[in-house]
Structure formats: C-alpha cells, structure tokens
N, C-alpha and C positions, 0 to 999 in steps of 0.2 A: 039778268048780270047784274044790278046790281044786290043783287042774293052773294050771287057770287062773290063777290068783289068782298062783302062785309064780312059772313065763310068763314076765308081767310083769311083777313083783315082780326080776325078772333080767336083764329087755329097759330097765327102769330102769337098776338099778347100769353092766351094758357102756353103757346110749347116756352113764351120768357118767362112765364112764371115758374116755368115745370121745372126748372135752365138752375131762376134762383136759389129755385129751393131744392134740389139737389147736392149747391157745393154752400158749407156747412159753414159758420164763421170760427162755433166751436169743436176743440177738440180734444180729447186725453190723448193724454203722450208719456211715455216714460225714456229717457238721459243715459244713454252712458260715455262718459267721457273719462280716455289718460293717457295720459300725461309722463310723462320718464324727463328724468333731467341728469344728464351725463355734467358734472362739474369739468371745468378748465382752466382751471383756477380757483382763491379761493370766493373772487368776490365773479365768476360769470358763469352762467352752466348753455350747455345747451340744449334746444328738448324738442322730444317727442311725441307729437299728436297725435290724435284721434280718433272718434265719437261714433252713435250709433246713434241716431230714436226712434223711435217705435207711435207712429202717429197711425189718425183712421180708430180712435177707437181702442188704441192698440194690437191692428192688427196686425200691424207691416213694417216694413224698415219708412221713413217718410225721408231722413236728412241720412246722409256719409261725408265725416269730412276727416283728413289727412292731413297732415302738416308737418310744418319742423319753425323752430326760432330756437332767438337768448333770452336769457333773463341776463340785465347789471345791475350790481345791489350799490349801494353811494350811502356805504356804512349802514346802520338802523334799518333806520325809515325809510329810505327813497331805490325806491326799482325801475326800474322801466326794460323789456319788450318785448320788442319785440318782433312781428309771425310773418307767418304765410298760410294759408285755409287754398285747399281746394279742397270743392265743398260740389254733394251734387243731394240734388231737393226735388221729389216727387212728395208731393202735403198734398194734393185730390189728382186723384183720378184720370190717367190722361191729359198730369201735364209736368214738364219733367223743368230745369233749370238746371245750371248749369256757372262757376262761381271759381272769383280766384278771388280772393281775398288779405291783402295788405292791415296786418292791424296796429297799432304804435301806443298797449298802454302805457300809463306815469302812477306811478301808486305810491303811497307818503298813508308810510304804519305809525303809528302812535301809540301810546297808554296811558291812561288816564284811567287812577286809581285802580281797580281789580279788574275792570273793561278795557281792551285792545279797537282803537279806531281805527280802517281804512276807508283813504278815499281816491279811486281809483278814477281818470280821469280819460280813457284812449278816444284813438280815432279809427276806421277806417277804411280803405277806398278799397270799394265794392265793383270790381270786372262781370258782368253773366250774361248770362247765353243762351237764354232768349234775355231779351231787355236791355231800362234802360245803367248804364253806374251810374253811383252813387255815391257818396262822399253823408259818412253816419260822425255824429259825435257821440258818446256811451260814459254816461258821470254815475255809479254808482257809491252808496255808504253803505257803508257793514258795520257792527257798532257787536263784535265777540268778549264772552265771558269767561272762560274754566270754572263748573264742576266736578263737588270732587273731591279726590286725595290726588297732590302728585301724578301715585302710581298706578291713576287713571288713563293723563294723556287723551280731556274729557271736554270737549268745552259745548257748549251754542250756540249763535248765530242767526241776526233778521241782519240781510240787508235791504234796499231796495233801492234797484234799476233805472234814467231817465234814457229816449232815446232822440238824439236830434237831427230827423233829415234835412241838406242841401238839397237836395232833390228837388220836392217838394214843396223846401223852407215854412217845414213843422218841427214840433214834438212830438212823435208816431207811438212813439210804446212805452211801457214802466210793466215793470217786472218786477213784483214784492217777492224774498224768500228766505225759506227761519229753515232749520236745517243744525246738524254736528255734526263734528270734526273729531274724529279717535284719532293718534298719532297713535302706530302701533310697536315700533319701529324708531331705529335715525332710515330706516330704506324707506317706508310706506308712512302712507296717509290715508285714508278711507274720508269724503262727506256724503254725504246723509241725508239729501234738503229738500225742504216740495216748496214749490213754481208757478204763483201766478201773473201772468201775462196780460195783456189790454192795447189788444192794440186797431184800427179801428178801420190799417191801409190792410194790410195782407189779408193771406188768405190760409187754411185757418187764423185768424189775429189773439181770438181767444183762448188762448190753451191752459190748462190744469196738467202739473206734471210733477210726475216721482223722477228725481236723480240722486246720482248717482257718479264721485266724479276721485278716480285710486292712485294715489301722483305715488312715486315711482323714482328713487334714488338711488343710480348705485352709483 
C-alpha cells in the first residue's frame, strides 16, 4: 500500500516537472503593426490600428489586435492619443485569452541640439476573459537622431519602457528597443526595430522581437 502511494506521488511530481518544462519562459517573435491616420482637423486624427504577432519560435500567430482611436495635438510638444484595442492571444498551446483594452497615452516631445526626445506616459485598463482585470502604467523614454542628408529622411532611435501593474502592485516588465525610422513621403513612414522584453510574470515573458510598424497618413 505504501509502495503504491509512493509511486503515485512520484508520478505526480514527475508529471508536474514535465509540464513545467513544456512552457518556456523565453520566445522569439516577429511583430507587425499597421497604423492608418485620417486627418479630421489640423490637430486631430482618427486612427485605425492593426497588429499581428508571430511567436512560439516564429511558427504561428500568438497575438492579433484591431482597434481605433484619436490623436489630439497641442502645439509641437504635447499629444494625447486615447484608443481602444480588441486583443486575442494564444501565447502557448491550448491557452487562449481575449482582452478589451482602453489606453490613454500622453506624449511629450522636445529637441535637444541634434537629438529628439520623447517621454510617453500611458495608462491602460485591461478587461480580460479569462483572467483578472487590471490597470497598468507604462513609461517610455525615447531618444532619436537623424542620420545622413536631409533628403534621406532616416533616423535611428533607442527607447526603454517600464510597466507597473496595480493588480499585483509591482513593476512587472521592461522593454528595450533599438531601431530606425524611414520617411518615404508625407503619407508613409516605416519603422524597423529590435526589442528585448524581460517580464517575470507573463508566460512567455522574456522575448526577442524583430518588429515593423507601417504608418499611413491619408
């Protein structure tokens, strides 16, 4: 009887260890974003947003997003861009989650000699099924510098963003990004970047990302 109980306990522990090994904390992904801006006035745009993220070692879609919002510009230095996103994720096998997210980013931009600095402060309300609802604060500081001639319209940037989640009262995530922006004309801009994410809460939380963002202004 004792041997049977011991064997059952050992099988339970080994099964748990095997399951834990299946879910990897690290992933390599590709992120693709498209943002379409429709000017309504000189200082107000209506935005349509779409995202596709390939993960699980770039083998299948793990995150799809669609949304809309507005950008309000107050002079040359301040913008506010409230938006809504509907998000469907499947970061690991047999685990799906759906989210409605309301975001309020406030961005300050200013020039320091040949560099352009921006500081984005964003609050998010996340309504998730399944899972607990949460509110997050995100702060991203970015430094940008133009290179080459004025006709090239190419700039490089480096950014770092930190996340605070009130549902667990802690700083949960850091994202470091390095990339470049190419302005093709007054309607089309393209970003290409590398992003490193470290997160001790999400699964997977530690990501290596190659991403692109296509911005179209009609």
